[in-house]
C-alpha positions as CSV (number, residue, x, y, z in Angstrom):
1,X,0.0,0.0,0.0
2,X,1.3,3.5,-0.8
3,X,0.7,5.7,2.4
4,X,1.0,9.4,2.9
5,X,1.9,10.5,6.5
6,X,1.7,13.9,8.2
7,X,3.5,14.4,11.4
8,X,5.8,11.5,10.7
9,X,8.8,13.1,12.4
10,X,7.0,13.5,15.8
11,X,6.6,11.2,18.8
12,X,4.1,8.6,17.4
13,X,5.6,9.0,13.9
14,X,9.1,7.8,15.0
15,X,7.4,4.5,16.0
16,X,5.0,4.2,13.1
17,X,7.5,4.7,10.2
18,X,9.7,1.6,11.1
19,X,6.5,-0.4,11.6
20,X,5.1,0.4,8.2
21,X,8.2,0.9,6.0
22,X,9.1,-2.7,5.5
23,X,5.7,-3.6,3.9
24,X,4.5,-0.3,2.5
25,X,5.7,2.6,0.4
26,X,5.6,5.8,2.6
27,X,5.6,9.4,1.7
28,X,6.1,11.7,4.8
29,X,5.3,15.5,4.2
30,X,7.5,17.7,6.5
31,X,8.4,21.3,6.9
32,X,12.1,20.3,7.7
33,X,14.6,20.9,4.9
34,X,17.0,18.2,6.1
35,X,16.4,14.7,7.0
36,X,19.6,14.1,9.0
37,X,18.8,12.1,12.1
38,X,15.4,10.9,10.8
39,X,14.5,7.3,10.2
40,X,15.6,6.1,6.8
41,X,14.3,3.1,4.6
42,X,14.3,2.3,0.9
43,X,10.5,2.4,0.9
44,X,10.4,5.8,2.7
45,X,10.7,9.3,1.2
46,X,10.5,12.6,2.9
47,X,9.0,15.6,0.9
48,X,9.4,19.2,2.0
49,X,6.2,21.0,1.3
50,X,3.7,23.3,3.1
51,X,0.8,21.8,5.0
52,X,-1.8,23.2,2.6
53,X,-4.1,21.9,-0.1
54,X,-1.6,22.2,-2.8
55,X,1.2,20.8,-0.7
56,X,-0.9,17.8,0.2
57,X,-2.0,17.2,-3.4
58,X,1.6,17.1,-4.5
59,X,2.9,15.0,-1.7
60,X,0.1,12.4,-1.8
61,X,-0.8,12.3,-5.5
62,X,0.2,8.5,-5.8
63,X,-1.0,7.3,-2.3
64,X,-3.8,5.0,-1.5
65,X,-4.2,6.0,2.1
66,X,-3.2,8.7,4.5
67,X,-2.3,8.9,8.2
68,X,-2.8,12.3,9.7
69,X,-0.6,12.7,12.9
70,X,0.4,16.3,12.4
71,X,-1.1,18.8,14.8
72,X,-0.2,21.4,17.4
73,X,-0.4,19.7,20.8
74,X,-2.0,21.0,23.9
75,X,0.1,23.3,26.2
76,X,-1.0,25.6,29.0
77,X,-0.2,28.6,26.9
78,X,-2.3,27.4,24.0
79,X,-5.1,26.5,26.3
80,X,-5.7,30.3,26.9
81,X,-7.5,30.6,23.6
82,X,-9.2,28.3,21.1
83,X,-7.7,30.3,18.4
84,X,-4.3,28.7,19.2
85,X,-5.8,25.5,17.6
86,X,-7.3,27.1,14.5
87,X,-4.2,26.0,12.5
88,X,-5.1,22.4,13.3
89,X,-8.5,22.8,11.8
90,X,-7.2,24.7,8.7
91,X,-4.5,22.1,8.1
92,X,-7.0,19.2,8.5
93,X,-9.5,20.7,6.2
94,X,-6.8,21.2,3.5
95,X,-5.8,17.6,3.9
96,X,-9.3,16.1,3.7
97,X,-10.0,18.3,0.6
98,X,-6.8,17.2,-1.1
99,X,-7.6,13.5,-0.3
100,X,-11.1,13.9,-1.7
101,X,-9.7,15.4,-4.9
102,X,-7.2,12.6,-5.2
103,X,-9.9,10.0,-4.4
104,X,-7.9,8.8,-1.4
105,X,-10.8,7.4,0.7
106,X,-8.9,5.6,3.4
107,X,-7.7,8.1,5.9
108,X,-6.7,7.7,9.6
109,X,-7.0,10.8,11.7
110,X,-5.7,11.0,15.3
111,X,-8.1,12.4,17.7
112,X,-8.1,12.4,21.5
113,X,-10.1,11.3,24.6
114,X,-10.0,15.0,25.5
115,X,-13.3,15.3,23.5
116,X,-14.9,13.7,26.5
117,X,-15.6,15.2,29.9
118,X,-13.4,13.4,32.4
119,X,-16.4,13.4,34.7
120,X,-18.5,11.0,32.5
121,X,-19.2,7.5,33.7
122,X,-16.6,5.0,32.7
123,X,-16.1,2.9,30.7
124,X,-17.1,5.5,28.2
125,X,-18.4,4.4,24.7
126,X,-18.2,6.4,21.5
127,X,-21.9,6.8,21.7
128,X,-21.6,9.1,24.8
129,X,-22.3,12.6,23.9
130,X,-18.8,14.4,23.8
131,X,-18.2,17.4,26.2
132,X,-14.6,18.5,25.7
133,X,-12.5,19.2,28.7
134,X,-10.3,21.7,27.0
135,X,-9.8,24.0,24.1
136,X,-7.7,21.2,22.5
137,X,-10.6,18.9,22.9
138,X,-13.0,21.3,21.3
139,X,-10.7,21.5,18.3
140,X,-10.4,17.7,18.1
141,X,-14.1,17.4,18.2
142,X,-14.5,20.0,15.4
143,X,-12.0,17.9,13.3
144,X,-14.1,14.8,13.9
145,X,-17.2,16.7,12.7
146,X,-15.4,17.7,9.6
147,X,-14.4,14.0,9.0
148,X,-18.0,13.0,9.2
149,X,-19.0,15.7,6.7
150,X,-16.3,14.5,4.3
151,X,-17.5,10.8,4.8
152,X,-21.1,11.8,4.0
153,X,-20.4,14.3,1.2
154,X,-17.5,12.7,-0.6
155,X,-17.8,9.0,0.1
156,X,-14.6,9.1,2.2
157,X,-13.8,6.5,4.9
158,X,-12.1,8.7,7.5
159,X,-11.4,7.0,10.9
160,X,-11.0,9.3,13.9
161,X,-9.0,7.5,16.5
162,X,-9.7,8.8,20.1
163,X,-6.4,7.9,21.7
164,X,-5.9,7.7,25.4
165,X,-2.9,9.2,27.2
166,X,0.2,7.8,25.4
167,X,3.2,6.3,27.2
168,X,6.6,5.8,25.6
169,X,10.2,6.8,25.3
170,X,10.5,10.1,23.5
171,X,7.3,11.7,24.9
172,X,7.7,15.3,25.9
173,X,8.2,16.2,29.4
174,X,5.7,17.7,31.8
175,X,3.2,14.8,31.9
176,X,3.2,12.7,35.0
177,X,4.6,9.5,33.2
178,X,7.5,11.5,31.7
179,X,8.2,13.1,35.2
180,X,8.1,9.7,36.8
181,X,10.4,8.1,34.3
182,X,13.0,11.0,34.7
183,X,12.9,10.7,38.4
184,X,13.3,7.0,38.4
185,X,16.3,7.2,36.1
186,X,17.8,9.5,38.6
187,X,16.7,7.3,41.5
188,X,14.6,10.1,43.0
189,X,11.4,9.7,45.1
190,X,8.2,10.0,43.3
191,X,5.5,12.2,44.7
192,X,1.7,11.5,44.5
193,X,-0.8,14.1,45.5
194,X,-3.4,13.3,48.1
195,X,-4.1,9.5,48.3
196,X,-3.4,8.9,44.6
197,X,-6.8,7.7,43.9
198,X,-7.3,9.8,40.8
199,X,-6.1,8.4,37.5
200,X,-6.7,7.8,33.8
201,X,-6.3,5.4,31.0
202,X,-2.9,5.0,29.5
203,X,-1.8,3.3,26.2
204,X,1.8,2.3,25.0
205,X,2.9,4.1,21.9
206,X,3.6,0.7,20.2
207,X,-0.1,-0.1,20.7
208,X,-1.2,3.2,19.1
209,X,1.0,2.3,16.1
210,X,-0.9,-1.1,15.9
211,X,-4.2,0.6,16.1
212,X,-3.2,2.8,13.2
213,X,-2.1,-0.2,11.2
214,X,-5.4,-2.0,12.0
215,X,-7.3,1.1,10.9
216,X,-5.5,1.3,7.6
217,X,-6.2,-2.3,6.9
218,X,-9.9,-1.8,7.6
219,X,-10.2,0.5,4.7
220,X,-13.9,0.4,4.4
221,X,-14.6,1.4,8.0
222,X,-15.2,4.9,9.1
223,X,-16.3,6.7,12.2
224,X,-14.8,7.3,15.7
225,X,-13.0,4.7,17.8
226,X,-11.7,4.8,21.2
227,X,-8.1,3.6,21.3
228,X,-6.8,2.6,24.7
229,X,-6.6,-0.3,27.1
230,X,-10.0,0.0,28.7
231,X,-8.3,0.1,32.1
232,X,-8.1,2.8,34.8
233,X,-4.6,3.3,36.4
234,X,-4.5,5.5,39.5
235,X,-1.7,7.9,40.2
236,X,-0.5,5.7,43.0
237,X,-0.6,2.6,40.8
238,X,1.4,4.5,38.2
239,X,4.0,5.5,40.7
240,X,4.4,2.0,42.1
241,X,4.6,0.4,38.5
242,X,7.4,2.9,37.6
243,X,9.4,2.3,40.7
244,X,9.1,-1.5,40.3
245,X,10.0,-1.5,36.5
246,X,12.9,0.8,36.9
247,X,14.1,-0.5,40.2
248,X,13.8,2.9,41.8
249,X,15.0,2.4,45.5
250,X,14.0,5.9,46.4
251,X,10.3,4.7,46.1
252,X,7.3,6.9,46.2
253,X,5.5,9.0,48.8
254,X,2.1,10.5,49.3
255,X,1.5,14.2,49.7
256,X,-1.7,14.2,51.6
257,X,-1.9,18.0,51.8
258,X,-1.8,18.5,48.0
259,X,-5.1,18.5,46.2
260,X,-6.3,15.0,45.1
261,X,-6.8,14.6,41.3
262,X,-10.6,14.0,40.8
263,X,-10.4,12.5,37.3
264,X,-11.0,8.6,37.1
265,X,-11.9,8.2,33.5
266,X,-11.4,5.4,31.0
267,X,-13.0,4.3,27.8
268,X,-14.9,1.4,26.3
269,X,-12.7,-0.1,23.7
270,X,-14.9,-2.9,22.3
271,X,-15.9,-1.1,19.1
272,X,-12.3,-0.9,17.9
273,X,-11.8,-4.5,18.6
274,X,-14.9,-5.5,16.9
275,X,-14.6,-3.2,13.8
276,X,-10.9,-2.7,13.4
277,X,-9.6,-5.8,15.0
278,X,-7.5,-3.8,17.5
279,X,-6.9,-4.8,21.1
280,X,-4.0,-3.4,23.2
281,X,-1.2,-5.9,23.6
282,X,0.8,-4.0,26.3
283,X,-0.7,-3.7,29.9
284,X,1.0,-1.1,31.9
285,X,3.7,-3.4,33.4
286,X,4.6,-4.9,29.9
287,X,4.9,-1.3,28.4
288,X,7.3,-0.2,31.2
289,X,9.3,-3.4,30.9
290,X,9.6,-2.8,27.1
291,X,10.7,0.8,27.8
292,X,13.3,-0.5,30.3
293,X,14.8,-2.9,27.9
294,X,14.9,-0.2,25.2
295,X,16.9,2.0,27.5
296,X,19.2,-0.7,28.4
297,X,19.9,-1.6,24.8
298,X,20.7,2.1,24.1
299,X,22.9,2.2,27.3
300,X,20.7,4.9,28.7
301,X,19.9,2.6,31.7
302,X,22.8,0.7,33.3
303,X,22.0,-2.2,35.6
């Protein structure tokens, strides 16, 4: 299959390209002028072009499917205004329009569980009315609506994957899993607010890649799909798992005077299993063990 990819040089992309390249022909559109340090394979080409309608048309003219990873991510600064995410909507509209013109019907678009209110009852199915928890979620929900419109008007088969919180090496700092990993590698004590009973659903980046592959192979399917493990992990459980996986002798400690996180949200993932054939293969402990072995192989972790 000839597959076009946006955002292929980002966090998920660095795992996706090695997974797909041995079996498929990949075209990655990028704003970077050089490819030094990027993943290389005979079946993979990088094309420097703007993220606009003409750029997408030129990059993906010979493609049969497209994976849309490229987007501005949520940050505290961007959350101050919904306008910070307008570029995501404009880019996605340009991509969908280009795919419609090129008759590329099979499109996988990465969405987020941020389209749900974290206070909803869990496990939350795709049929639950969305209620975004952030401006980022509002923008993602608007993109899902755009996908439905193109599916209906243009006969496209866009699949919007509502991905849970992603774990993996290379994820940006600031999120609890990344902070826990950094502290474990330095053998520093992990701090958990309150009693650590709040929590969320996590998914390993390699499972996200498998979900994208499954969605590509289910070319005639379309709609929204929860992509996760269907398991709630509390903040205390997360800290304990990291300490065990990375043999952090400093351990963890509760900070009872700090505000308890109230979120306890996870999704119903049965639709993705039924229609896409996807089921997460890495429970939390297996994901952390795989990360540990990767660090050891790169000599970033010595033990």
